[in-house]
C-alpha positions in Angstrom: -0.2 0.2 -0.1 2.6 2.3 -0.7 1.1 4.4 -3.3 1.9 4.8 -6.9 5.0 6.0 -6.3 6.3 3.2 -5.1 4.6 0.8 -8.0 6.2 3.6 -10.4 9.6 2.4 -8.8 8.7 -1.4 -9.3 7.9 -1.0 -12.9 11.2 0.5 -13.0 12.5 -1.8 -11.4 11.5 -4.5 -13.7 13.1 -2.6 -16.8 16.6 -2.2 -15.0 16.8 -5.9 -15.0 15.1 -7.1 -18.2 16.6 -3.8 -20.3 20.4 -5.1 -20.2 20.2 -8.6 -20.6 17.8 -8.5 -23.7 20.9 -5.9 -25.3 23.5 -7.8 -24.7 21.7 -11.2 -25.5 20.8 -9.9 -28.7 23.8 -8.2 -29.7 25.7 -11.9 -29.1 23.9 -13.3 -31.4 25.3 -15.2 -34.3 25.2 -14.1 -38.3 23.0 -17.8 -39.0 20.3 -16.6 -36.2 19.6 -13.3 -37.8 18.4 -14.4 -41.3 15.0 -13.9 -40.7 15.7 -10.7 -39.5 17.4 -10.0 -43.1 14.2 -11.3 -44.8 11.7 -8.9 -42.7 14.4 -6.2 -44.1 13.9 -7.1 -47.6 10.2 -7.4 -47.5 9.6 -4.2 -45.7 12.4 -2.2 -47.8 12.0 -3.7 -51.1 15.4 -3.7 -51.6 17.5 -6.0 -54.0 20.7 -5.7 -52.0 20.0 -4.9 -48.4 22.2 -4.5 -45.9 23.8 -7.5 -43.8 21.7 -8.4 -40.6 24.3 -7.3 -38.6 24.6 -4.0 -39.5 20.7 -3.9 -39.8 20.2 -5.1 -36.3 23.0 -2.6 -34.6 21.8 0.4 -36.2 18.6 -0.6 -35.0 19.4 -1.1 -31.6 21.8 2.1 -31.7 19.0 4.4 -32.9 16.7 3.0 -29.8 19.4 3.5 -27.0 19.7 7.0 -28.4 16.3 7.4 -27.5 15.9 5.8 -24.5 18.5 7.5 -23.6 17.3 10.6 -24.1 13.6 9.6 -22.9 15.2 8.8 -19.6 17.3 11.8 -19.0 14.2 13.8 -19.2 12.1 12.1 -17.2 15.3 12.1 -14.6 15.5 16.0 -15.1 11.6 16.5 -14.2 11.8 14.7 -11.4 14.8 16.8 -9.9 17.3 13.7 -9.5 21.1 14.8 -8.7 22.6 13.3 -11.5 26.4 14.0 -11.9 26.7 12.6 -8.1 24.8 9.9 -8.5 26.3 8.7 -11.7 29.4 8.5 -9.5 28.2 6.2 -7.1 27.6 3.7 -9.8 31.3 4.2 -10.8 33.0 3.9 -7.7 30.8 1.7 -6.4 29.0 2.8 -3.6 25.9 2.1 -4.3 25.1 -0.3 -1.6 22.2 -2.6 -2.6 21.3 -5.7 -5.0 20.3 -3.5 -7.8 22.9 -1.1 -7.0 25.5 -4.1 -7.1 23.7 -5.7 -10.3 23.7 -1.9 -11.7 27.3 -1.3 -11.6 28.3 -5.1 -12.7 26.5 -4.3 -15.6 28.0 -0.6 -16.3 31.3 -2.1 -16.0 30.8 -5.2 -18.0 29.3 -2.8 -21.0 31.9 -0.6 -20.1 34.9 -3.2 -20.9 33.4 -4.2 -23.9 32.9 -0.9 -24.9 37.0 -0.1 -24.5 37.6 -3.3 -26.2 35.1 -2.7 -29.2 36.8 0.6 -29.8 39.9 -0.7 -29.5 39.3 -3.1 -32.9 37.3 0.0 -34.8 40.7 1.7 -34.5 42.4 -1.1 -35.9 40.2 -2.2 -38.6 38.1 0.6 -39.4 34.7 -1.0 -39.3 31.6 1.0 -38.6 29.6 -1.7 -37.6 32.3 -2.7 -34.7 31.9 1.5 -34.0 28.0 0.9 -33.3 28.2 -2.0 -31.4 31.1 0.0 -29.4 28.6 3.0 -28.3 25.6 0.5 -27.9 27.1 -1.3 -24.8 28.3 2.1 -23.7 24.8 3.5 -24.0 23.2 0.3 -22.5 25.6 0.8 -19.3 23.9 4.4 -19.0 20.8 3.6 -19.5 20.8 0.6 -17.0 22.5 3.3 -14.6 19.8 5.6 -15.4 17.2 2.7 -14.8 18.4 2.4 -11.6 18.3 6.0 -10.9 14.7 5.8 -11.7 13.9 3.0 -9.6 15.4 4.5 -6.9 14.2 8.3 -7.5 12.8 8.5 -4.2 16.1 8.2 -2.4 17.7 10.5 -5.2 15.6 13.4 -5.3 16.9 16.8 -5.4 16.9 19.2 -1.8 13.6 19.6 0.1 11.3 22.3 -1.1 10.0 25.3 0.6 6.5 26.5 -1.1 4.7 30.2 0.0 1.8 28.3 -0.6 1.2 24.5 0.0 0.0 22.1 -2.7 -4.2 21.5 -2.5 -4.4 17.8 -1.8 -7.3 15.7 -1.3 -6.4 14.3 2.2 -5.7 16.9 5.4 -4.1 15.1 8.5 -3.8 16.8 11.2 -3.9 17.1 15.3 -6.6 18.4 17.6 -4.9 20.4 20.5 -6.6 22.0 23.3 -9.0 24.7 23.1 -6.4 26.7 25.3 -8.8 29.3 26.2 -10.3 29.3 30.0 -12.4 26.2 30.4 -14.4 27.5 33.0 -15.8 30.2 30.2 -16.4 27.5 27.7 -19.9 28.6 26.3 -18.0 32.6 25.7 -15.2 31.1 24.0 -16.9 29.0 21.2 -19.4 31.7 20.6 -16.4 34.3 20.5 -14.2 31.5 17.6 -17.7 31.2 16.2 -18.1 34.7 15.4 -14.7 34.7 14.0 -15.9 32.3 11.5 -18.8 34.1 10.8 -17.1 37.0 10.3 -14.8 35.7 8.2 -11.9 36.3 10.0 -10.3 32.6 10.6 -6.8 33.9 9.8 -6.6 36.0 12.3 -8.1 33.9 15.4 -5.9 33.1 17.9 -7.4 30.4 19.0 -5.5 26.4 18.3 -8.8 25.5 16.7 -8.3 27.9 13.8 -5.1 25.6 12.9 -6.9 22.9 11.2 -9.8 25.0 9.5 -7.4 27.4 8.2 -6.1 24.2 6.5 -9.2 22.8 5.4 -9.7 26.6 3.7 -6.8 26.6 1.7 -7.2 23.1 0.3 -11.3 24.1 -0.3 -10.9 27.4 -2.1 -11.2 27.8 -5.4 -13.5 26.9 -8.4 -12.4 23.2 -8.1 -12.1 22.2 -4.4 -9.7 19.3 -4.2 -9.8 18.4 -0.5 -12.2 15.2 0.0 -11.3 14.1 3.4 -10.3 15.3 6.5 -8.4 13.3 9.6 -8.2 14.5 12.8 -5.8 13.2 15.4 -7.0 13.5 19.2 -5.4 13.1 22.5 -6.4 11.5 25.7 -7.9 15.2 26.2 -9.9 16.0 22.8 -11.1 12.7 22.0 -15.2 12.4 22.3 -14.6 8.9 24.2 -15.7 9.9 27.5 -13.7 7.2 29.1 -11.0 8.6 28.2 -11.8 12.6 28.2 -12.3 14.7 31.0 -14.7 17.8 31.1 -12.2 19.6 28.7 -13.0 20.9 24.8 -13.1 17.9 23.0 -14.3 16.8 19.2 -17.6 17.1 20.2 -17.1 20.1 20.4 -14.9 20.6 17.5 -17.4 18.9 15.7 -20.1 21.6 16.1 -17.4 24.7 15.2 -16.4 22.9 12.1 -20.3 22.4 11.0 -20.4 26.1 11.2 -17.2 26.6 9.7 -18.3 24.5 6.9 -22.1 26.3 6.6 -19.6 29.6 6.3 -17.2 29.0 4.4 -19.0 26.6 1.6 -17.4 23.9 2.7 -19.0 20.4 1.6 -16.7 17.1 2.9 -18.7 16.2 5.8 -17.8 15.7 9.2 -13.8 15.2 9.5 -12.7 11.5 10.6 -11.5 11.5 14.2 -8.7 8.8 15.2 -7.9 6.5 18.2 -7.1 8.7 20.9 -2.7 9.1 21.7 -0.5 10.3 23.8 0.6 13.9 22.1 4.0 13.0 24.4 4.9 9.7 23.3 5.8 8.9 19.5 5.4 5.3 19.7 1.8 6.0 20.1 1.3 9.0 17.2 3.4 6.9 15.0 1.1 4.0 15.5 -1.5 5.9 15.2 -0.5 7.7 11.8 0.3 4.2 10.1 -3.0 2.7 11.0 -4.7 6.0 9.9 -2.8 6.5 6.7 -3.5 2.5 5.6 -6.9 2.1 7.1 -8.6 5.8 5.9 -6.3 6.6 3.3 -4.9 3.8 0.8 -6.4 2.3 -1.4 -8.4 5.3 -2.4 -6.1 7.8 -1.7 -1.9 8.2 -3.0 1.0 9.4 -1.5 0.6 12.5 -3.3 -2.7 13.1 -2.2 -1.8 13.9 1.7 -0.9 16.8 3.6 0.6 16.8 7.3 -0.3 20.1 9.6 2.2 19.8 12.0 1.4 22.9 13.7 -1.0 21.5 16.1 -0.5 19.5 19.1 2.9 19.1 20.9 6.4 19.0 19.7 6.3 15.0 19.5 3.3 15.0 17.5 4.8 17.5 15.0 8.2 15.0 14.9 5.9 12.1 14.7 3.6 14.0 11.5 7.1 14.9 9.7 8.3 11.2 10.1 5.3 9.6 8.1 5.9 13.2 5.6 9.2 11.5 4.5 7.8 9.6 1.3 8.0 10.8 -2.2 4.8 13.0 -2.9 3.3 13.5 1.0 3.5 17.1 2.0 4.0 19.2 5.4 2.3 21.8 6.0 2.6 24.6 8.8 1.3 28.3 9.9 4.6 30.3 9.9 6.2 32.2 12.9 6.9 35.5 11.8 5.5 38.3 13.8 2.7 39.6 12.0 -1.1 39.9 12.2 -2.1 37.2 9.4 0.3 34.0 9.3 0.7 32.6 6.2 0.6 29.0 5.5 3.4 27.2 4.4 4.6 24.2 2.9 7.5 21.5 2.4 8.3 18.4 0.6 11.2 16.5 2.1 13.5 15.2 0.3 14.6 11.1 1.6 17.9 12.8 -0.4 18.2 15.1 2.9 17.7 12.7 5.6 20.3 10.5 3.6 22.6 13.0 4.1 22.5 12.9 7.9 22.4 9.3 8.2 24.2 7.8 4.7 24.4 4.2 6.5 21.0 4.0 5.2 20.9 4.9 1.9 19.7 1.5 -0.4 
């Protein structure tokens, strides 16, 4: 249930394994095995004296490899993978995974054959041998490209921060305590509801404005994208009477939510309440986040559909959400800390490459 990014990486895994084996097999075919190709060329081209089977085959493979190389390079650039540094790891043999070792072996074999064929060409001036040498060189390069794409979640460029978070279909946010004096429950709730009714949510100092501001952001515009909101609750904010005291809880938030939806035109139903977790227990937070992602998000949604707001809850909750967001496609968002009347909502995409810069031993 790793989402579409993981599935795409598996497809690249298959290409990585099959591609060099296919090229090495086909280019090693003897002349006798290519008679059918020669006949096919005669039928297609209507030539009385078609070029030799090997020349035709090598020309076709060379052109195909150039096209494949160009397409893979464009794909790498599009995904923001650091090319130079990664290729140096392949050449130096410092990629410590099974597929990485496989890629290094293929690269060394093809590069060695390339050198050998190039030496033969220099002596013989046989252009067919030259084409073959280039094919082997491109095979090694393309195999490295395929490995980069199969591990793209490890080799993206640095983490990105955006002034505005990308709009997502699923929002996960923790519900902090409604920290104003609980002796004045009704007055506090009514004051917050008035801020919502007067469209002053962005200026509100109440902690519950944080999840609502995120919902507003993802639901704004002609084509609102948000479809599901998941609220991580603590023992203090849960609606479960067995764990909750008489503080503000999820039932209070649900009432606020419905007024918010009415005034801001949000139509996605009530948010989903998590099981109560201990906001100062990292394992408790991580365990519940993992359950929510696998039961409430997958398989209907993908990694690219998830955004987590880390501005609510404790520092431990924020740390858990950051850990859960270190995956290609998932987004972190938070309310900026600048001193001004309206604090902006900011988005971050954390790169796994940055994580491995601090802990390179884990790189796969």
